[in-house]
C-alpha positions, -999 to +999 in steps of 0.1 A: +371-667+069+388-667+036+373-688+008+404-708-001+386-720-034+386-683-048+418-682-068+415-645-074+414-637-036+442-661-029+463-645-057+457-611-041+468-624-007+500-641-020+508-609-040+505-588-008+526-612+012+552-612-015+553-575-016+556-573+023+587-595+020+604-582-012+591-546-012+570-526-036+596-523-062+591-560-071+560-550-091+579-525-112+583-551-140+546-558-139+518-572-118+522-606-100+500-631-118+493-668-116+520-672-144+547-653-124+577-674-115+594-670-082+628-675-096+627-661-131+603-632-126+606-623-089+641-635-083+633-643-046+663-654-025+660-685-002+657-663+029+627-646+012+611-681+007+616-687+043+599-654+051+570-662+027+566-696+044+562-679+078+538-653+064+516-680+048+514-699+080+506-668+100+479-658+076+463-693+068+473-714+099+492-746+103+473-763+075+495-744+050+528-762+053+548-744+025+581-758+036+567-794+037+551-789+003+582-774-014+604-801+002+585-827-020+597-811-051+628-816-073+652-788-078+640-780-113+604-779-101+614-754-074+633-732-098+602-732-123+577-727-093+550-702-102+526-682-081+498-701-096+512-733-084+513-718-048+478-706-051+466-740-062+484-756-032+466-732-008+434-738-026+437-776-022+448-776+014+422-792+037+400-767+057+410-760+092 
């Protein structure tokens, strides 16, 4: 069982999932950190967000509703979304 309160472990999982979706070359500009933005730094396309949502749910189960969570945000919040915010969301999700 993954300790969803360990932000370092969650960051490593999210980084691995992003690399699975976008490819190794995404890390050429530098490592993925909590401050990395999905739009400005990673330049993920909407289809990649969908793939990330599917991978998150496959990895963590139904308790991680990425699509539901992101749908509560305004467009400017989505554009500014960071990996750290996603890690915090996962860490705050209720245990299964």
